[in-house]
C-alpha positions in Angstrom: 21.8 -19.1 14.2 18.2 -20.1 13.7 17.7 -20.3 17.4 18.9 -16.8 17.8 16.5 -15.6 15.1 13.5 -17.4 16.4 14.0 -16.5 20.1 14.6 -12.8 19.3 11.5 -12.8 17.0 9.3 -14.3 19.7 10.6 -12.0 22.4 10.3 -8.9 20.2 6.8 -9.8 19.1 5.7 -10.0 22.7 7.3 -6.6 23.4 5.5 -5.2 20.4 2.2 -6.6 21.5 2.6 -5.1 25.0 3.4 -1.6 23.7 0.7 -1.6 20.9 -2.3 -3.4 22.4 -3.7 -0.4 24.4 -3.4 2.3 21.7 -4.6 0.5 18.6 -8.1 1.5 17.5 -8.4 -1.4 15.1 -7.0 -3.9 17.6 -4.5 -5.5 15.2 -2.0 -6.4 17.9 -4.4 -8.3 20.2 -3.5 -11.5 18.4 0.1 -12.5 19.0 0.4 -13.9 15.4 -0.1 -10.4 14.0 2.8 -9.1 16.2 4.9 -12.0 15.2 4.2 -11.3 11.5 5.2 -7.7 11.9 8.4 -8.6 13.6 9.5 -11.3 11.2 8.8 -9.1 8.2 10.8 -6.3 9.8 13.7 -8.6 10.8 13.8 -10.0 7.3 14.1 -6.4 6.0 11.1 -7.0 3.7 8.9 -4.3 5.1 5.5 -4.8 3.6 3.8 -2.1 5.6 0.6 -3.9 6.1 1.0 -3.8 9.9 2.8 -0.9 11.4 3.3 0.3 15.0 1.6 3.5 16.0 3.0 4.1 19.5 6.4 5.5 20.4 7.3 2.3 22.3 6.3 0.1 19.3 8.3 2.2 16.9 11.4 2.0 19.1 11.0 -1.8 19.2 10.6 -1.7 15.4 13.8 0.3 15.0 15.7 -2.0 17.2 14.4 -5.0 15.4 15.4 -3.5 12.0 19.0 -3.0 13.2 19.0 -6.5 14.8 17.7 -8.0 11.5 20.4 -6.4 9.5 23.0 -7.6 12.0 21.7 -11.2 11.8 21.6 -11.1 8.0 25.2 -9.9 7.8 26.3 -12.4 10.5 24.8 -15.2 8.5 26.5 -14.0 5.3 29.9 -13.8 7.0 29.4 -17.3 8.6 28.4 -18.8 5.3 31.3 -17.2 3.4 33.8 -18.4 6.0 32.3 -21.9 5.8 32.5 -22.1 2.0 36.0 -20.6 1.8 38.5 -23.4 1.2 
């Protein structure tokens, strides 16, 4: 489960960086760690709003990551519930 979360976060952060690096005037997404921060916050459904995508491709990646994060959270909940059920 954690391997799935980490690998999808790393891949999505790279995709976000590719889409956002050319259009950003403040150059937030030049550093990979800022992209990773944005993706992890989005996948965890926290949504601070400190770093947001501004291009259409970056927003599509953000929407897909939101849906994927909700899926992973529900999958983890179902797995934990089934494990703890006697």
